[in-house]
Every structure is written in structure tokens, then in C-alpha cells.
N, C-alpha and C positions, 0 to 999 in steps of 0.2 A: 591443439595438437602441436603447433609450432612453438609454443612457449611465448607468444606474443600477446600484448595487451593492445586491443584496438579501442581508440577513443571514439565514441559516437556523440554527435551533436544533438541527436534527436532523443527524446524520452519516450520509449515505447513501453507502456505500462501494462503489465500483466495484471489481471484481476481474477483471483481464485473464485470459481463458481462450483458449488456442490450440486451434482446431478445424480439421477438414478444410476447412471453408468460410472460414477465415481467423480473425483475432483478433476476439473478442466481449468486451464489457464489461458483464456483468450488474451490477445494483445491489442491495446488501443494505440494505434500509430500516432506519433507526434503529439502525445497527450499534453506535453509541456506548453503547447501553443494553443490549447483549447480553453475556452471560458468554462467555468464550473457547470453551467447549464448543458454545454455541448458534451462535456466529460460524462455528466450523469446520463445523458441520452445514449452515448456510446456504450456505457456499461450495461444499461438496460437492453440494448439491442444485441450485444454480443452474449450477454447472459441468456437471453431467450433463444439465441441460436444453439447455445450449448445444451440447454435443457430439452430442446426439441431435436437435437443431434443433426442440425443442418449447417453447423459451422464447418468451413473449409479448413483443412489442415494448415494452410498458409496463415490463417488468422490466429494461430497459436504459436507462431515462431517469431523469433527476433525480439524478444522482450529484453529490456535493460533493467527493470525494476518491477517487483510484484507487490500487490497488497492483498492480504488474506484477512478474513474476519473470523476469528475463533470464537468471538463473542456471540455469534448467531446461535451457537449450541451451549452457551453458558460459560464458556472458558474465559478465564482471566488473562492468562499468559500462555505463551507457547515458545518453542524454540523453532522458528520457521527455518526451513531448509531452502537454500538458494537453488533455483533452477538454472543450470548453465545454459547459455552464457551470460545470464544476468549477473549483476554485481551486488544486489541486496534484495531483501524482502522484509516487508513490514507486516506484522500480525496485530490487528486490533482486537482487544478483549471486550468483555461485556462491560458496558458503562454502568456504574453503580453510584447511587447517592451515598456520600460520605460526609462525615464532619470535617470541615476544612478551617484553616485559619488564614485570615488576611489582615494586615495592619493590626495585629493583636486581638482581632475579634473572630469569634466562631461563627460559622454559617454552615447551612446544608448545601453541598455542592456536588455536581456530577463529575465523577472521576472516570477517565477512560485509560485503562492500561494499554501500553504500546510495547511491542517487542521487535527489535530490529536485528537482523543478522546481515553481516557484510562480509564480502570476500576481501580479506585483509591483503591480498596480493594487489588489489586495486584501490580499495577504500581504507584509509587510516581510521582506526577506532575513534580518534578525536573528531574527525569529520562526521562520523556516524552520530556521535552524541550531539555535535552542533546542529546537524539535520533534525534530530528529535527535538531539540530546544526550539528551533525555528518553526517546526510543525506545531508544537505546543502553543507557541505564541499566536499562530494563525488560527488554531482551533479555539483559543480563548478570545480572539478578536479578529473575526472573519473579514472585517472591512480592510485588513492589511493587504489582502490579495487584490484589492480594487485599486491600490495606489500605483 
């Protein structure tokens, strides 16, 4: 409302959850400091709260980035809409086996489509593309997050 950009040091990750009452986006606080196992448990806990409608309103506020899974219903790509005051949202499509090429050789590989929307008042498009490239590298070689 004031036309200000407030930089946050914490990554508060919204995770879209489909429920009988519609889509809910609970927020995992300080997700950037969590180990993958902790993050997985936090997603499970908050998703369960959404589905049984016991989640507190405060647990759905203050996100900085959201992840949505359009692939759970067979979708490949989406144009995810940013939830204010977040700065970006990532939609993961349905992973499918495809013919891929590496070092001049064909192989069957699993391809995961990703769609990213960024608020360009805050995030430059080039930075968004760099983020997707870094995410691709981590998904292809998960041990990179252990370093």
C-alpha cells in the first residue's frame, strides 16, 4: 500500500494444498533453514491441518514464495498466480518419461515441467531463469544440496 519493497531474510514457503473446501496455501516458516526431511515433515503436517480444517489463519500468512503441484491432476504447465505479498510461485507439472539426448546418445528420461511466475517489481526475469536452472541442477543431482 505504501509502494515499498520490504526485503525479508527468511524464506517462508507457501505450499498449495487441494482440499474439499478449495485450495489452501499454508506457510512453512524459515523453510530455507530446514533440512529436506524437516521440510517434508512440515509439508505433511500443514497439509493434514488444511485437509481436516484445523489450520490456524496465521499459518497461511506471511509467505515469500509458493510451490504448487499442477501435475497431481495431470497438468503439464500452468501460469501460476502470485499470492500477495509473495514475490514468486513455482508450479510443477506431471513428470513424464520422454526420449532425451545426452552426449549425443538417446535415452529414456523423466522430464518434469516447471512454470515460474515472478513479480518483476522485485525479481528480475533473468534471476528467475537462473533460479530455474539452479533448481534443475539440484533435481538432477540431489547431492548438491548436501554440500
